[in-house]
DOLO-237801 format. One record per residue (C-alpha): residue number from 1; residue in three letters; chain; x, y, z. Coordinates in Angstrom, 2 decimals. Layout:
R num residu chaine      c1      c2      c3
R NUM    ALA      A       X       Y       Z
...
end
This chain:
R num residu chaine      c1      c2      c3
R   1    MET      A  -17.13   -4.16   -5.35
R   2    ALA      A  -16.94   -0.26   -6.00
R   3    ARG      A  -19.41    1.32   -3.56
R   4    VAL      A  -22.35    3.21   -4.47
R   5    LEU      A  -22.43    7.57   -3.89
R   6    ASP      A  -25.33    9.61   -4.35
R   7    GLU      A  -26.60   12.45   -2.38
R   8    LYS      A  -28.15   10.48    0.24
R   9    GLU      A  -25.06    9.07    0.97
R  10    CYS      A  -23.15   11.69    0.75
R  11    THR      A  -24.62   13.78    3.67
R  12    ARG      A  -24.42    9.93    5.74
R  13    LEU      A  -21.24    9.95    5.03
R  14    GLN      A  -20.65   13.50    5.85
R  15    LYS      A  -21.71   12.86    9.73
R  16    LYS      A  -19.28   10.05   10.37
R  17    ASP      A  -16.18    9.63   12.10
R  18    ILE      A  -12.84    9.91    9.05
R  19    GLN      A  -11.22    6.32   11.37
R  20    ALA      A  -14.98    4.83   11.68
R  21    LYS      A  -15.11    5.33    7.67
R  22    LEU      A  -11.39    3.68    6.57
R  23    LEU      A  -11.64    0.62    8.68
R  24    ASP      A  -15.44   -0.06    7.15
R  25    GLY      A  -14.22    0.77    3.49
R  26    ASP      A  -16.48    3.74    3.16
R  27    TRP      A  -15.91    7.07    1.00
R  28    TYR      A  -13.76   10.28    2.73
R  29    GLN      A  -12.93   13.69    1.07
R  30    TYR      A   -9.89   13.76    1.87
R  31    ALA      A   -9.38   17.52    1.14
R  32    LYS      A  -11.95   17.40    4.37
R  33    GLU      A   -9.84   15.59    6.86
R  34    PRO      A   -7.25   17.91    8.46
R  35    THR      A   -6.21   14.54   10.18
R  36    LEU      A   -5.38   12.70    7.79
R  37    GLN      A   -4.11   15.79    5.59
R  38    ALA      A   -0.99   16.05    8.63
R  39    THR      A   -0.83   12.40    9.03
R  40    VAL      A    0.36   11.95    5.27
R  41    LYS      A    2.66   15.76    5.50
R  42    ALA      A    4.13   14.38    8.40
R  43    SER      A    5.13   10.90    6.92
R  44    ALA      A    6.43   12.60    4.17
R  45    GLN      A    8.31   14.28    6.13
R  46    ALA      A    9.19   11.42    8.81
R  47    ILE      A   10.63    9.76    5.24
R  48    GLN      A   12.32   12.33    3.82
R  49    LYS      A   14.91   12.44    6.60
R  50    ILE      A   15.42    8.97    7.10
R  51    ASN      A   16.59    8.55    2.92
R  52    VAL      A   19.18   11.73    3.67
R  53    LEU      A   19.87   10.45    7.37
R  54    ALA      A   20.43    6.41    5.21
R  55    ASN      A   23.00    8.75    3.04
R  56    GLN      A   25.22    9.08    5.73
R  57    ASP      A   24.36    5.74    8.26
R  58    PHE      A   21.25    3.30    6.78
R  59    ASP      A   21.75    1.45   10.31
R  60    LEU      A   20.43    4.52   12.04
R  61    ALA      A   17.86    5.00    9.36
R  62    THR      A   16.33    1.76    9.48
R  63    THR      A   15.46    2.22   13.51
R  64    ALA      A   14.06    5.58   13.09
R  65    LEU      A   11.98    3.36    9.64
R  66    GLN      A   10.89    0.89   12.58
R  67    THR      A    9.54    3.48   14.44
R  68    LEU      A    8.57    4.91   11.84
R  69    VAL      A    6.29    1.93   11.42
R  70    PRO      A    5.26   -0.08   14.39
R  71    ASP      A    5.20   -3.10   12.55
R  72    LEU      A    7.94   -3.61   10.25
R  73    SER      A    9.35   -6.51   11.20
R  74    GLU      A   12.61   -5.70   13.02
R  75    SER      A   13.80   -9.09   10.19
R  76    ALA      A   12.86   -7.50    7.58
R  77    GLU      A   15.34   -5.10    5.50
R  78    VAL      A   14.31   -2.12    3.66
R  79    TYR      A   16.79   -0.43    1.38
R  80    PHE      A   16.27    3.13    0.69
R  81    PRO      A   15.14    5.93   -1.03
R  82    VAL      A   11.84    4.71    0.19
R  83    ARG      A    9.25    7.15   -1.79
R  84    THR      A    6.38    7.48    0.52
R  85    ILE      A    4.60    5.44    3.09
R  86    GLU      A    1.21    7.72    3.45
R  87    TYR      A   -0.03    6.38    6.03
R  88    PRO      A    2.59    4.17    8.38
R  89    LYS      A    0.77    2.98   10.90
R  90    ARG      A   -1.51    1.18    8.53
R  91    LEU      A    1.52   -1.00    6.92
R  92    LYS      A    2.50   -4.26    8.14
R  93    ILE      A    5.75   -6.29    6.60
R  94    GLY      A    6.65   -9.61    8.24
R  95    ALA      A   10.01  -11.31    9.39
R  96    HIS      A   12.77  -11.34    6.81
R  97    THR      A   10.88   -9.50    4.63
R  98    PHE      A   13.19   -7.59    1.49
R  99    ILE      A   12.19   -4.39    0.14
R 100    ASN      A   14.26   -2.52   -2.86
R 101    ALA      A   14.94    0.87   -3.34
R 102    GLY      A   12.13    2.83   -4.55
R 103    LEU      A    8.55    1.56   -2.27
R 104    GLN      A    5.66    3.70   -3.15
R 105    ILE      A    2.14    2.61   -0.28
R 106    LEU      A   -0.15    4.68   -1.16
R 107    SER      A   -2.86    5.85    0.76
R 108    ALA      A   -5.07    4.62    3.73
R 109    GLY      A   -6.36    1.15    3.54
R 110    GLN      A   -4.63   -1.21    5.86
R 111    VAL      A   -1.06   -2.95    3.83
R 112    THR      A    0.52   -6.71    4.60
R 113    ILE      A    3.23   -8.15    3.22
R 114    GLY      A    4.33  -11.45    4.83
R 115    ALA      A    7.38  -12.48    6.22
R 116    HIS      A   10.28  -14.25    3.81
R 117    CYS      A    8.86  -11.97    0.59
R 118    PHE      A   11.03  -10.52   -1.68
R 119    ILE      A   10.20   -6.77   -2.80
R 120    GLY      A   12.22   -5.57   -6.08
R 121    PRO      A   12.58   -2.00   -6.44
R 122    ASN      A   10.89    0.96   -7.34
R 123    CYS      A    7.28   -1.11   -6.47
R 124    ALA      A    3.77    0.40   -5.83
R 125    LEU      A    0.98   -0.69   -4.62
R 126    TYR      A   -1.82    1.38   -4.40
R 127    THR      A   -5.50    1.49   -2.22
R 128    PRO      A   -7.45    3.74   -3.28
R 129    ASN      A  -10.03    2.17   -4.87
R 130    HIS      A  -11.87    4.83   -6.34
R 131    HIS      A  -12.74    8.83   -7.22
R 132    PRO      A  -15.84    8.61   -8.28
R 133    PHE      A  -17.06    9.02  -12.14
R 134    ASP      A  -19.54   12.45  -11.23
R 135    LYS      A  -17.06   15.18  -12.04
R 136    LEU      A  -18.63   17.13   -9.57
R 137    LEU      A  -17.89   14.48   -6.84
R 138    ARG      A  -14.50   14.27   -7.87
R 139    ARG      A  -13.93   17.80   -7.17
R 140    ASP      A  -15.43   16.82   -3.97
R 141    GLY      A  -12.58   15.03   -3.20
R 142    TRP      A  -14.44   11.77   -2.30
R 143    GLN      A  -12.52    8.10   -2.24
R 144    TYR      A  -12.21    4.99   -0.68
R 145    ASP      A   -9.78    2.59    0.40
R 146    ALA      A   -9.58   -1.46    0.10
R 147    PRO      A   -7.03   -3.32    1.70
R 148    ILE      A   -4.24   -5.14   -0.17
R 149    THR      A   -2.40   -7.88    1.79
R 150    ILE      A    0.75  -10.00    0.20
R 151    GLY      A    1.23  -13.72    1.69
R 152    ASP      A    4.26  -15.23    2.81
R 153    ASP      A    6.76  -16.17    0.55
R 154    CYS      A    6.27  -13.62   -2.45
R 155    TRP      A    8.39  -12.14   -4.91
R 156    PHE      A    8.04   -9.47   -6.99
R 157    GLY      A   10.25   -8.12   -9.80
R 158    GLY      A   11.44   -4.46  -10.61
R 159    ALA      A    8.26   -1.53  -10.77
R 160    VAL      A    5.73   -3.56  -10.27
R 161    ILE      A    2.21   -2.33   -9.57
R 162    ILE      A   -0.49   -3.65   -6.90
R 163    LEU      A   -3.85   -2.26   -7.31
R 164    PRO      A   -6.96   -2.23   -4.16
R 165    GLY      A   -8.22   -4.59   -3.14
R 166    VAL      A   -5.93   -6.99   -4.58
R 167    THR      A   -5.10  -10.49   -2.09
R 168    LEU      A   -2.35  -12.54   -3.36
R 169    GLY      A   -1.34  -16.25   -1.57
R 170    ASN      A    1.48  -16.98   -0.18
R 171    ASN      A    4.61  -18.39   -2.51
R 172    VAL      A    3.54  -15.50   -5.95
R 173    VAL      A    5.95  -15.07   -8.42
R 174    VAL      A    5.27  -11.55   -9.83
R 175    GLY      A    6.92  -10.36  -12.97
R 176    ALA      A    8.67   -6.93  -13.41
R 177    GLY      A    6.25   -4.40  -14.80
R 178    SER      A    3.51   -6.30  -14.02
R 179    VAL      A    0.29   -4.35  -12.55
R 180    VAL      A   -1.10   -6.72  -10.39
R 181    THR      A   -5.34   -5.75  -10.33
R 182    LYS      A   -6.96   -8.80   -9.08
R 183    SER      A   -6.19  -11.74   -5.94
R 184    PHE      A   -4.21  -14.22   -7.25
R 185    GLY      A   -4.00  -18.11   -4.70
R 186    ASP      A   -1.41  -19.72   -3.88
R 187    ASN      A    1.84  -20.62   -5.67
R 188    VAL      A    1.77  -19.24   -9.66
R 189    MET      A    3.39  -17.66  -11.11
R 190    ILE      A    2.06  -14.19  -12.97
R 191    ALA      A    3.18  -11.21  -14.83
R 192    GLY      A    1.81   -8.78  -17.41
R 193    ASN      A   -1.23   -5.95  -17.47
R 194    PRO      A   -3.35   -6.65  -16.49
R 195    ALA      A   -1.80   -9.62  -14.80
R 196    ARG      A   -2.02  -13.43  -15.42
R 197    GLN      A   -1.01  -16.42  -14.21
R 198    ILE      A    2.21  -17.90  -17.07
R 199    LYS      A    2.20  -21.43  -14.77
R 200    THR      A    1.60  -23.16  -11.34
R 201    LEU      A    4.46  -23.42   -8.87
R 202    PRO      A    5.30  -26.11   -6.65
R 203    ALA      A    4.34  -25.92   -3.61
end
């Protein structure tokens, strides 16, 4: 459910620490948070350097990515180029998961990808949950994030988009080009825009 943003709430949130706001899923103003801006810019530069390194030495690039993303399992495999990981410390990738080229992860919401997953090329996971409908509040840069959680043994086709607040259970297959706007449980195939259940899969 969208969090209400009015003048009173804006005043309260301006007094709250940014890390607390992120943890609580509160509204925040990215344009007025230099620490967040620095994190995103530093991450972008690091990803670009890793992508260049991958052209020469894939294994060294993988080691550099594991250093950048502390919760990237050593047995997981990520192909380059990576497009974006804005907040590497808020990403967790489980054991033996394979992620093809073109991964994009925005923004500060926690993203958890389980073990033994297959993520196709050019997939995107977006945690920024909302910008205000009020254009003046939008100009002030207010937004909030909602976490994304992907279970074990999931398989995404190419160019899948996962929207904020989505949780997928274990053994979920997502058709190529799907836009997942809501959560689904275990053992299902989903596809479409918005994604809907196509069939149940054996456990």
